[in-house]
C-alpha positions in Angstrom: 34.8 135.3 149.6 36.4 138.8 149.9 33.6 140.0 152.1 33.2 137.0 154.5 36.6 135.3 154.5 39.1 138.1 153.8 37.1 140.8 155.6 37.1 143.1 152.5 34.4 145.4 151.2 32.9 143.7 148.1 29.2 143.1 147.5 28.5 140.0 145.4 25.9 140.2 142.6 23.9 137.5 140.7 21.8 137.5 137.6 18.7 138.4 139.6 20.4 141.2 141.5 21.6 142.7 138.2 18.1 142.7 136.8 16.9 144.5 140.0 19.6 147.2 139.7 18.9 147.6 136.0 15.1 147.9 136.7 15.6 150.7 139.3 18.0 152.6 137.1 21.2 152.0 139.1 23.0 150.5 136.1 22.5 150.5 132.4 21.7 147.5 130.1 25.3 147.3 128.8 26.6 147.2 132.4 24.0 144.5 133.3 25.1 142.5 130.3 28.7 142.7 131.4 27.9 141.9 135.0 29.4 145.1 136.3 28.1 147.5 139.0 30.5 150.4 139.1 30.6 152.5 142.3 28.4 150.2 144.5 31.1 149.6 147.1 31.6 153.4 147.3 27.9 154.1 147.7 27.3 151.4 150.3 29.5 151.6 153.5 31.5 148.6 154.6 29.5 148.1 157.9 26.3 147.9 155.7 27.8 145.7 153.0 26.7 142.3 154.4 23.1 143.4 155.1 22.7 145.1 151.7 24.2 142.2 149.8 21.9 139.7 151.5 18.7 141.8 150.8 19.8 142.4 147.2 20.3 138.7 146.7 16.9 137.8 148.1 15.1 140.4 146.0 17.0 139.3 142.9 16.1 135.7 143.5 12.4 136.6 143.8 12.5 138.6 140.6 14.3 135.9 138.7 11.8 133.2 140.0 8.6 135.2 139.3 9.0 138.4 137.4 5.3 139.2 137.6 5.0 138.9 141.4 3.0 141.7 143.0 5.2 141.7 146.1 8.4 142.2 144.0 6.8 144.9 141.9 5.6 146.8 145.0 9.1 146.7 146.5 10.6 147.9 143.2 7.9 150.6 143.0 8.9 151.9 146.4 12.5 152.2 145.2 11.7 153.8 141.7 8.2 154.3 140.3 9.5 154.3 136.8 10.8 150.7 137.0 8.0 149.2 134.9 9.1 150.8 131.7 12.7 149.9 132.1 11.8 146.3 133.3 9.4 145.8 130.3 12.0 147.2 127.8 14.7 145.0 129.4 12.5 141.9 129.3 11.5 142.6 125.7 15.1 143.0 124.6 16.2 139.8 126.5 13.4 137.9 124.8 14.4 139.2 121.4 18.0 138.3 122.0 17.0 134.8 123.2 14.9 134.3 120.1 17.6 135.6 117.8 20.2 133.3 119.5 17.8 130.4 119.1 17.3 131.1 115.5 21.0 131.5 114.9 21.7 128.3 116.7 19.1 126.5 114.6 20.5 127.9 111.4 24.0 126.9 112.5 22.8 123.3 113.2 21.1 123.2 109.8 24.2 124.5 108.1 26.3 121.9 109.9 23.9 119.2 109.0 23.8 120.3 105.3 27.6 120.5 105.3 27.9 117.0 106.7 25.4 115.6 104.1 27.3 117.4 101.3 30.6 116.0 102.5 29.2 112.5 102.6 27.7 112.8 99.1 31.0 114.2 97.8 33.0 111.4 99.4 30.5 108.8 98.0 30.8 110.3 94.5 34.6 110.4 94.7 34.6 106.8 95.8 32.3 105.8 92.9 34.5 107.7 90.4 37.6 106.0 91.7 36.0 102.6 91.5 34.9 103.3 87.9 38.4 104.4 86.9 39.9 101.4 88.5 37.5 99.0 86.7 38.1 100.7 83.4 41.9 100.5 83.8 41.7 96.8 84.8 39.5 96.1 81.7 42.0 97.9 79.4 44.9 96.0 80.9 43.1 92.7 80.4 42.2 93.5 76.8 45.8 94.4 75.9 47.8 91.6 77.6 45.3 88.8 77.6 46.4 85.7 75.6 44.2 84.3 72.9 41.6 81.9 74.1 42.7 78.2 74.0 40.2 75.5 73.1 39.6 73.2 75.9 40.6 69.6 75.2 38.7 66.7 76.6 40.3 65.0 79.5 42.3 61.9 78.8 40.8 58.6 80.0 42.1 57.4 83.2 44.5 54.5 83.0 44.0 51.5 85.2 46.5 51.3 87.9 48.3 47.8 87.8 47.9 45.9 91.0 51.0 43.8 91.9 50.3 40.0 92.2 50.7 38.5 95.6 53.5 35.9 95.9 52.4 32.3 96.2 52.8 30.9 99.7 55.9 28.6 100.3 55.1 24.8 100.5 55.0 23.5 104.0 57.9 21.3 105.0 57.0 17.6 105.8 57.6 16.7 109.5 60.9 14.9 110.0 60.7 11.3 111.0 62.2 10.4 114.3 65.4 8.4 113.8 65.2 4.9 115.2 67.2 4.3 118.3 70.4 2.4 117.5 70.3 -1.3 118.4 72.8 -2.3 120.9 75.6 -4.5 119.6 75.4 -8.3 119.8 78.2 -8.6 122.4 76.4 -6.5 124.8 73.2 -8.6 124.4 75.1 -11.8 125.0 76.7 -10.4 128.2 73.3 -9.4 129.5 71.7 -12.9 128.8 74.7 -14.6 130.6 74.4 -12.3 133.6 70.7 -13.1 133.9 71.3 -16.9 133.7 74.0 -16.8 136.4 71.7 -14.8 138.6 69.0 -17.4 138.3 71.3 -20.3 139.1 73.2 -18.8 142.1 70.5 -19.1 144.8 69.9 -22.8 144.2 73.7 -23.5 144.4 74.0 -21.7 147.6 71.1 -23.6 149.2 72.6 -27.0 148.1 76.0 -26.3 149.7 74.5 -25.5 153.1 74.3 -28.6 155.4 71.6 -29.2 157.9 72.4 -28.7 161.5 
């Protein structure tokens, strides 16, 4: 970013480029572990910084990808013939560190697993002890305050439930006889018979009075 965007003089380094610089003796193992390359910007001019950084990155990538490549070894041999001893010692130290870190990580995992198992066992034992104490306390409380046992009495026989008697139905009332129609009085009957007789006689009288023409 400083070199390309801001126009400054700074050469980026990666893990592979640090291994290259350590192999040729430009930096020590401690500086390589810290990721520092002191004095590189003063040794490489600014107008050569981009080209040098690109070539260093390519060589570092090749060494990181295939450390035993003959092409990479020939380039490093041209820079420093004594690179083999430093590179072998560096690789052996890195492998030993990686193995030690793996062993330490494995031991740490085992310790964490053992601690977790011990914590679970302790929690389970504490829970069992608490349960045993609670059961003993409950048993003591029952034995102290429990009333004497009472003999069970047989249940009383069930009494029959009285069923109320249904009331007798009321007797049906006899149908009332229709009252006979009142007879008309005798005076009215006499008047009716006289009116009927006069009606029968009147046409014959009228015919006898009329004279022939």
